[in-house]
N, C-alpha and C positions, 0 to 999 in steps of 0.2 A: 701936471704930468702924472703924478702919483695917483690922482683920482682916475685918470684915464686907464691906467694899468689895472686898477682894481675893478672898474666897471666893465671894461671890455671883456675880460674872461667870464664874468658873470653873464654877460649878454650871449657869449658863445655857448655857455652851458645851457642857458635857456633855449637857444636855438636847437641844441642837441636834444634837449628834453622834448621840445615840440616835435622834432623828427621821430623820436621814440614813440611819442603818443600817437602820431599819425601811423607809424608802422604797426603798432598794436591795434589801433582802430581798424586798419585795413585787414589785418589777420582775423580779427573777430568778425568783421563784415563778410569776409570770404567764407568763414565757417558758418555764419548765419544763413547765407544764401545756399551753401552746400546742404545744410540740414533741412532747409525748405525744399530743395529738390528731392532729397531722400524721403522726406515726409510725404511729399506729393506723389512720388512713385508708390510708396507704401499704401497710402489711402486709396489711390486709384486701383491698385492691385486687389486690395481688400474688397472694394466695392464691386469691381468687375468679377473677380473670381468667386466672391461670396454669392453672387447671383448665379454664375455659371455652374458652381458646384451643385446647386439644386436642380439644374436643368440638364445635366449630362450624366453619363454612366461610365463605368469602367475606368480606363486609363485617363480619360479627360477629367472625370470627376476627381480622381486622386491628384491630378495635376493642379486643379483649382483649389483643392483643399490645402495642399502644401503651400501654394502661393499665399493663401490666407494666413496660415500659421507663420510662415516666414516673415510676412509683412507686418504681423502684429509685433514681432520683435523689432523690425525696422522702424516702426512707428515710435516705439519706446526709445530706441537709440536716437532717432531724429529729435524727439521731444526733449530728452535730456541734453543732447548736444546743442540744440538751439538755445535752451535756457542757459546753459553754461557759457555760450558765446555772447549772449545778451548781457549777462551779469558779470562777465570778465572785466577786469580792470584794464584801462588803457594807459594809465600813468605808472607803468612799471619802469624800473631802472634798467640799465644796460644788461646786467647779468640775467635778470628775470626775463627781459625781452628776448634775448638770444636763446635762453632755455626754452621758453614757450614756443618760439619760432621754429626751432629744430625738433622739438618734441612732437608737434603736430605732423611734421613731415615724416618722422619715424613711425608714428602710429599709422599714417596712411600707407606707408610701404608695407608694414606688417599686415594691415588689412588686405592689401592687394594680394599678398601671398596667401592669406587665408581664403580669399575669394577664388583663387586658382584651385585650392584644395576642395572648395565646395563644388566647383565644376567637375573636378576629377571624381569626387564622390558621386556626382550625378551620373557620370559615365559608368562608374563601377556598379551603381544600382541597376542601370539599364542592362549591363552585361550580366549581372546576377539574375536578372529576370529570365535569362535563357536556360536556366537550370530547372530541373524538375522539382516538384514538391515545394514551390514557393508561390506567393501571390504575385504572379507576373504583371498583372494590370497595375497593381499598386506600386511595385518597384519601377515600372516604366514611367508611370505618371509622376511619382515623386522624383525620379531621376531627371525627367524633362524639366521639372520645376527648379531643381537645384542647378541645372545647367543655365537656365534662363536667369534666375536670381543671382547666382554667382557671377555670371557674365556681366550683368548690369552693374553689380557692385564693383567688379574689377575695373570696368570702364570709368565708373563714377570716382573711385578712389584714385585712379591714375590721373584723371583730369583735375581733381581737387589737389592732388600732390603737385602737379605741374603748375597750377595757379599759385599755390603757396610758395613754390621755389622761385617763382617770378619775383618774389619780394626779397630774395637773397641779396641782390645788388644793393638795395636800399640799406639793409643791415650792414653790409660790407662797407658802404660809404660812411655810415655813422661810426663804425668801429675803427676805420682807418685813421680817424682823428684822435684816437686815444691810444696811448702806449704806457706800459708800466716799465720803469727802469730801476736800477739799484738806487738811484738818487731820489726816486719818487715818481709820482704820476705826472705824465706830460699830456697836455691837451694841445693838439695842433689846431690853430684857428685859421681856416682858409679865408683869405681876404679877396672878395670878388669885386 
């Protein structure tokens, strides 16, 4: 009987550890796919707008130039983000798992707010183009690009945030089996 009491909690901890590993692997997989989408968008924009910048004039040329500049940054972000998610550990403890889990969600919400600021900046540039003594074509082209790129990034970040928050129930399920009390740590072992 004593052996059963010693082995069964270890088995429950191993199950919890396997659930944490799966949760971390899912988070990293979601991030990898997200960075692949961002990188694909960026490379496609660079290729298309790179060609179009040399074939257009005025407002359209500035639009395509800004798309190239903007997506060079997106390519770097996607590359570093992809590398980080590929090399991230899956065997984190409960504290580290929940920290990483909610940190990515906070970052995506912050990014979504910044994306709206980019869109607003694009509208500001377009409005600014109506004033005298400014390069109206450049402001309109750059403004259009900021609206497009910021709009895409907003939708991208909100979708990625929504996918990541879909994992909240799995973390809640894991955490509901652990409690800390004045007498010590308690592990509730569900028997199915």
